[in-house]
C-alpha positions as CSV (number, residue, x, y, z in Angstrom):
1,X,49.4,247.0,73.1
2,X,52.1,247.0,75.8
3,X,55.1,244.8,75.5
4,X,57.3,243.4,78.3
5,X,61.1,243.2,78.1
6,X,63.6,241.5,80.4
7,X,66.2,244.1,81.6
8,X,69.6,243.0,82.9
9,X,70.9,245.4,85.5
10,X,74.5,245.6,86.7
11,X,76.5,248.2,88.7
12,X,79.9,249.2,87.5
13,X,83.0,249.9,89.5
14,X,82.0,253.6,89.9
15,X,78.5,252.7,91.3
16,X,76.7,253.6,88.1
17,X,73.8,251.2,87.2
18,X,73.9,249.8,83.6
19,X,70.9,248.2,82.0
20,X,70.6,246.1,78.8
21,X,67.7,244.4,77.0
22,X,68.7,241.1,75.5
23,X,65.7,241.0,73.2
24,X,66.8,244.3,71.5
25,X,70.3,244.1,70.2
26,X,72.4,247.1,71.3
27,X,69.7,248.4,73.6
28,X,71.4,249.6,76.8
29,X,71.8,252.7,79.0
30,X,73.0,253.8,82.4
31,X,71.8,255.8,85.4
32,X,73.0,257.0,88.7
33,X,70.1,255.5,90.6
34,X,67.7,252.6,89.9
35,X,64.8,255.1,89.5
36,X,66.6,257.1,86.9
37,X,67.8,253.9,85.2
38,X,64.2,252.7,84.8
39,X,63.2,256.0,83.1
40,X,66.3,255.8,80.8
41,X,65.8,252.1,79.9
42,X,62.1,252.7,79.0
43,X,63.2,255.5,76.7
44,X,66.0,253.3,75.2
45,X,63.5,250.5,74.5
46,X,61.1,252.9,72.8
47,X,64.0,254.3,70.7
48,X,65.3,250.9,69.8
49,X,61.9,249.7,68.7
50,X,61.4,252.7,66.6
51,X,64.9,252.6,65.0
52,X,65.0,248.8,64.4
53,X,61.5,248.9,62.8
54,X,61.0,245.2,63.5
55,X,59.7,242.8,66.1
56,X,62.2,242.2,69.0
57,X,64.0,238.9,69.2
58,X,61.8,236.3,70.8
59,X,64.0,235.2,73.7
60,X,62.7,233.5,76.8
61,X,64.5,234.6,80.0
62,X,65.9,231.5,81.7
63,X,68.2,232.9,84.3
64,X,71.6,234.3,85.2
65,X,74.4,232.2,86.3
66,X,77.8,233.3,87.7
67,X,80.7,231.3,86.3
68,X,84.1,231.3,87.9
69,X,87.2,230.7,85.8
70,X,90.9,230.9,86.6
71,X,92.5,234.3,86.1
72,X,94.6,232.9,83.2
73,X,93.6,229.9,81.1
74,X,95.3,229.1,77.9
75,X,92.9,228.9,75.0
76,X,93.7,226.1,72.6
77,X,93.5,227.1,68.9
78,X,94.0,225.2,65.7
79,X,97.4,223.7,65.3
80,X,98.1,223.8,69.1
81,X,98.6,227.6,69.3
82,X,97.4,229.7,72.2
83,X,95.8,233.2,72.0
84,X,96.5,236.0,74.4
85,X,93.6,238.1,75.7
86,X,94.5,241.2,73.7
87,X,91.8,241.8,71.0
88,X,94.4,242.6,68.3
89,X,96.3,239.3,68.8
90,X,93.0,237.4,69.1
91,X,91.7,238.7,65.7
92,X,95.0,238.4,64.0
93,X,95.4,234.8,65.2
94,X,92.0,234.0,63.7
95,X,92.7,235.8,60.5
96,X,95.6,233.6,59.4
97,X,96.0,230.1,60.9
98,X,99.5,229.9,59.5
99,X,100.8,233.1,61.0
100,X,102.8,233.0,64.3
């Protein structure tokens, strides 16, 4: 029996198309054209289904919304601290609430 999947398609800064499948965690690929991308994402879906060996997540596609935020927004954290956007400071800030 055939299954249907929602595919999210974006184009990166170099013009390469990138596809991901929300129902299959980690299922994504890219292609230089939409036609090639569709071939690649079908193969990626088949591979993900085979490797995961379980039913895909039962997600209902609702829509895509574009959200605009300021270029820099301080993020409040416990005890009034703020985090920078660097991953290392973000994770170190979460690891120990008493560290500075």
